[in-house]
C-alpha positions, 0 to 999 in steps of 0.5 A, spaced: 503 429 503 508 435 505 502 440 502 497 437 507 501 437 513 503 445 511 496 446 510 494 443 516 499 447 520 496 454 517 489 452 518 491 450 525 495 457 526 489 461 523 484 457 528 489 459 534 489 466 531 482 467 530 481 464 537 486 469 541 482 475 537 475 473 539 478 471 547 481 478 546 475 482 544 471 478 549 476 480 555 476 487 552 468 488 552 468 485 559 473 490 561 469 496 558 463 493 561 466 493 568 469 500 567 462 502 566 459 499 572 456 504 577 459 503 584 457 507 590 462 509 596 462 513 602 468 517 604 470 521 611 471 528 609 472 533 615 469 528 620 462 527 615 461 521 611 460 523 604 457 519 599 459 519 591 457 514 585 462 513 580 463 510 573 468 509 567 475 508 566 479 512 572 484 514 566 479 517 562 477 525 562 473 526 569 467 529 569 465 532 576 457 532 577 454 537 581 447 536 583 442 541 585 436 542 590 433 538 593 436 533 589 442 528 590 447 525 585 441 520 583 439 526 578 445 524 574 443 516 573 440 517 566 447 520 564 451 514 567 450 509 562 450 514 556 457 517 558 461 511 562 464 508 556 468 514 555 469 518 561 470 518 568 464 520 572 464 522 579 457 525 582 457 526 590 452 528 595 453 534 599 452 533 606 445 534 608 443 531 601 442 524 599 446 519 602 451 523 605 451 524 612 446 530 615 449 533 621 445 538 625 446 545 623 449 546 630 455 541 629 456 543 621 456 550 618 451 549 612 454 554 607 456 554 600 463 555 601 463 549 606 460 545 601 465 547 596 470 545 601 468 538 602 467 537 595 474 540 594 477 535 599 473 529 596 477 531 589 483 531 592 482 524 596 480 521 589 486 525 586 482 528 581 487 533 578 483 535 572 476 535 571 470 538 567 465 540 572 457 539 570 454 544 574 446 544 575 442 549 580 446 549 587 452 545 583 453 552 580 456 556 586 459 550 589 463 549 582 464 556 581 468 556 588 472 550 586 474 554 579 476 560 583 480 556 588 483 552 583 482 554 576 488 550 573 484 544 575 478 546 571 478 543 564 471 545 562 465 547 564 458 544 563 453 549 565 446 546 566 441 551 569 446 554 574 446 562 575 452 566 575 448 573 573 443 577 576 439 576 569 438 569 571 434 570 577 427 570 575 424 577 579 417 574 581 420 568 584 426 571 587 423 577 590 421 574 596 427 570 597 431 577 597 426 579 602 428 573 606 435 575 606 434 582 608 430 580 614 430 573 615 425 573 621 419 576 618 420 572 612 423 565 614 416 561 615 414 563 608 420 561 605 421 555 609 414 552 607 416 553 599 422 549 600 419 544 604 413 543 599 411 537 596 407 541 590 413 545 589 418 540 589 413 537 583 413 544 580 421 544 580 421 539 575 415 540 571 415 548 570 411 550 564 413 544 560 408 542 555 410 534 556 408 533 563 407 526 561 414 525 560 416 526 567 416 520 572 413 522 579 418 518 583 422 524 582 418 529 586 415 524 591 422 521 593 425 528 594 419 530 598 420 524 602 427 526 603 425 533 605 421 530 610 426 527 614 427 529 621 432 535 621 432 537 614 427 543 614 432 547 619 438 544 614 435 547 608 433 553 611 440 555 613 443 553 607 438 557 603 439 563 607 446 563 605 444 563 598 445 570 598 453 569 599 452 566 592 449 572 589 454 577 592 460 573 589 457 573 582 462 579 580 467 574 582 464 568 578 463 573 572 471 575 572 473 568 572 469 567 566 471 573 562 479 572 564 480 565 564 474 563 558 474 556 560 471 551 554 464 552 556 458 548 554 451 551 556 445 546 556 439 550 558 432 547 560 427 553 557 421 551 562 425 552 568 420 556 573 426 559 577 432 561 573 431 565 566 434 563 560 437 570 560 443 567 563 445 564 557 446 571 554 450 573 560 454 567 559 455 568 552 457 575 553 463 573 558 465 567 554 464 569 547 466 562 544 461 558 549 457 553 546 449 555 548 444 550 547 436 551 549 433 545 550 426 543 550 426 541 558 425 544 565 430 546 571 432 538 571 433 538 564 436 530 565 428 529 566 426 530 559 433 530 555 438 526 557 440 523 551 440 529 547 445 532 553 449 526 553 450 527 545 452 534 546 457 533 552 460 527 547 461 532 541 463 538 546 469 533 550 471 529 544 
């Protein structure tokens, strides 16, 4: 009789332990799912309503995702479900892009220095004291400016088709753009037409990829709709005219890379029509330990290689 009572108590205790374990696991799973949920926010920075999307545990290593032209934080959508279980992801839209406010140029100075300052203020508002930067296209000069201003905050760099050397600019593509910087009045109409073209928006994605069927047409049709919004042409031409300041800062970016040698992961879409793969060699000279990966992808490498990119980031960041 005593044996049966003892046995019953043990069985009951085991059941309760098993039940507690299951409930704890279920709660843990719910916490992970909740932290992986993407949330969408607006915050006022210097009088401008700035949008950002966010996911992942707030106490996890932070990745600041910096988009290119004419995209927005939406370009990082493929990465969020692949990385948000382990990393704190923050992807802002710059003023004049995506869901962020787009004040007219007479009320807002559209320069890369100003956009970098806005992103810097956002990181401070969110209390990001250490972060890895994923820099793509326009995200390069914005991110490098942050690195120059706060090298102690930069845990690592992920460079995805973003340029810090003249070798990275395809001469055939960039010669008319350099002419525009030298003589704006004579070349603005041609450059403006290229920036705003729906067909060129498409080619920015496809490049010379042998797999055009892997690209969702929504990518460039949405961008074309964004570029067609009232006032957007003037905003984008003002900002692109300032791109010359980025080229002027290349020596400073290179000095930062050589002196600080931040942990660097390079993810380069080989089918990019704008930026040359020679940029990867230049980064390798400045940061000999950089992990360089040439991907079967285009300028927006996440269009075609998001799973591979996520895997490389996980291996790089640990």
